[in-house]
Each structure stands twice: as C-alpha cells, then as structure tokens.
N, C-alpha and C positions, 0 to 999 in steps of 0.2 A: 142390638143382642153379642154376646162375644161369643169370638170364631176360636177356635183353637187349629194351631198350624198341624196337619199329616203328613203321612208318608204317601207320596202318588206324583206320578208323572204328569199328570193335568188337573190334579185339585190342589189347593193350597191351604186353605183351609175351610174346616167344619162348625157349626155354631147348633144348638138347637133349641127352642123353648116349646118346654112341656105344657102349660097353659096353653097354645093357641098351636098346638102342636103342626110351627112349623121348622120344616129345615133347610139352614141357609149355607150358602155351598159359594166357595170363594174359590173360584179356578185360577190357576197361575197366570191367565191372561191378564187378572184382575178385573174381571165381572162377575159379579154376585148374582147370582138365584136364590128365588125364596121358593120350597116344596111346601103345599100345605097339607095336611092328614095324615103327616107321617106319624104315626106311633112310637109311644119310645120305645119299643123293641126294637123295631126297625131302625132306628137311632143307634140303636145300641151293637147290634148288630154291627153297621158299616163301623163303626169307629173300632170294634176290635174284628173287623175283616183282614184276612191275611191281605189282600187285595182291597185297598179301601177304590180303589180308579174303578174295579173288574166288579166288585160289590153294587158300586152306586148304578153303572153303565144295566148290570141285568134287573137292578131290584127297585132303583128308584126312577131312573130315567123314560120318560114313557110313561109312567106310573101315577105320578101323581099331579096335580094342578102346580105350574108352576110361575113365577114372575119376575123377570128382572128387576134386580134392587137398583136401578142407577143410582138414585140418589145418596145409597151409601158407598159406591165405589171413589175412589180415591181419582182427585183429575189429574189431570197428566203433569201437573207441576210439582203433586203433592204424591207423585211412587214413589217408592222403595228402589234405588236402584237394586237391578237382578246380576249375582254375582255370575252368570251362563249368559248373559247379553256380551256382543263382541265389542269388541272396542277398537 
C-alpha cells in the first residue's frame, strides 16, 4: 500500500485501501500499523483534519482492530537518516 507523508509530530505517513477498508499508518519511529474496518469517510476526514495526530488519537486509536505490520518496516540498516537526530 502506498503511503503519503502527513504533517504531524508523531505520524510520518498514511495509506488507505478502500478495497480492504485498511488504514496503514507509519509513525515517525518507523513502526507501521494497519487498522481494519476504516471507512473511506474516516480516512478522508483523517487526511483533511487540521491536526492529523489529534484526529488519529480521538477517532482511530482503540476504535479499530489493528496489527503491527513489522514485515513492512525498514530494517535498521535501511532506515533513512532523520534530520532531527542528534549528531
């Protein structure tokens, strides 16, 4: 699933599959989770929210079945460097 970057202090990117009603969220930590049963309307509201992180916390977290998609996460040696890491 293709994910698009979002402006958030803890979310990095969001993807959505209307065929499976699955929301895929990549956190700034690199972890990826998939949430099932998410309607297209909820996805649209999430990406259009003034605060994506706040909407995610209020509407998605704890309300949908989820699983960690560890097989989709980058390996430690494949991670992209982060600009905010201390040198």
